[in-house]
C-alpha angles and dihedrals in degrees: 000000000000117000120212124256124269111292119256100242143024126319118222116209108195112202097023093159093060122089095258097038091051090050091051090052090050091050093048092050091047089056094051102260109150105171098075118151121201134171130187119227089255090055096044124014103203092199089068109083097198092052092048091050091050091050095050092045091052101043104028098203115206092210135019130203104199101203096139115115143139104251137176145144130276094281094050093046091049094045100044107030094149092055092049097050097038099045094045094046091050094047092051098041094048097045097043094046092047090048089057095043093051100043103255107182096213137358131193118203119200115215133170137251088241087082088084124087118275092239096041124162110253129273092034112234124200088248090066090076112122092002096118149357120307128235103278097220094064101021096122091053092045092050090052090052091048088051090053095055091043089052089056092048093047095049089048092052097044103032104024093241124157101232116153135190134209126191113208127204121224107319130203139169143089113000094027122150110257097179103130092213094055111017134108124253102270099050090040092054093043090055094042094051093043093051091045090052092049092049094043092238117177095221146009123222116225120195120245135006094303090234103105114103122225136183121224132193127189112243092234089057088050091052091049090051091049092054091045094052092043091052097048114113114251095252093053093049095047092047089066097040142047132224090255097032105043104139124104126212117232117199147122094262092228134075141202136205118257089240091055090046091052091051091048094049092046088054093047091049093045096239109158100185129096131284118225123193118216102211091181088073120082121270100199118208115356092232139007114182126152124225101233098177092115092058092043089052088053089058104257130121132164119262105194114087116218097248093048090047092050091050090053091047092051092049089051092049093051091048094045104033097138092050093039092058094056 
């Protein structure tokens, strides 16, 4: 598959302080892109339409990576549903509309695998979208993400834009959130095992039965996939998508049980104590694996093996503990 040449004009990465946005900026710089525009939330509130319009009119980006979003764990999603649906709808609507109005050549919207039904056939194919009920705890967030990809599809159909969408699996890596009250499973376990090692604890408690299977992708692989999909020529992208089904899953294509993951992280961290599973705690869905055959057919596959990625994540956590705990 032959990607297109560098765009003629600046690239705007929305959400560059987030884990994925930061990885996209790293990937762009590594490939020699110099005209990269970023703005913090304090500098540009994407929920404010007038400010977004002013920004796009002034800077005229050629391409946009829309990685900005309000994100959080189960507790945050369940506690602040209005914030999650409103903020994400506003960010997407303002940025995508402004991109069309101000002649953006190409835009890539980043969604989430939570767009798929709670009881989805595994692995989850793009065609499963809107085929069943969503997971109730993060339904408002999921609906906002579905709206984002449908915005891209609708602008493409009505206005002939080239707006694309990717749906990532569970991501981890440098810049992750290691707050135990609100983090995902990999950063939570890295921190738990590290602190147990430092304290000399004899065991670590892991929530659930350990039986659920999950898929994990390193954030630098995700960034590489984003650049790859963004750079595909129009014919190649459209050959793998449809006007009303234009998103592409991004994942590792393999999964692992939570018990196996815990053992692997304990080994990476160097924790020599025991692992106890608390089966009284919820497991969540028994399996969440993306069907990544579309992306594989387009010629892209991840490069970072799980163990190597976990080792890198642990090194980053140790070197950035104060920041990682925020």
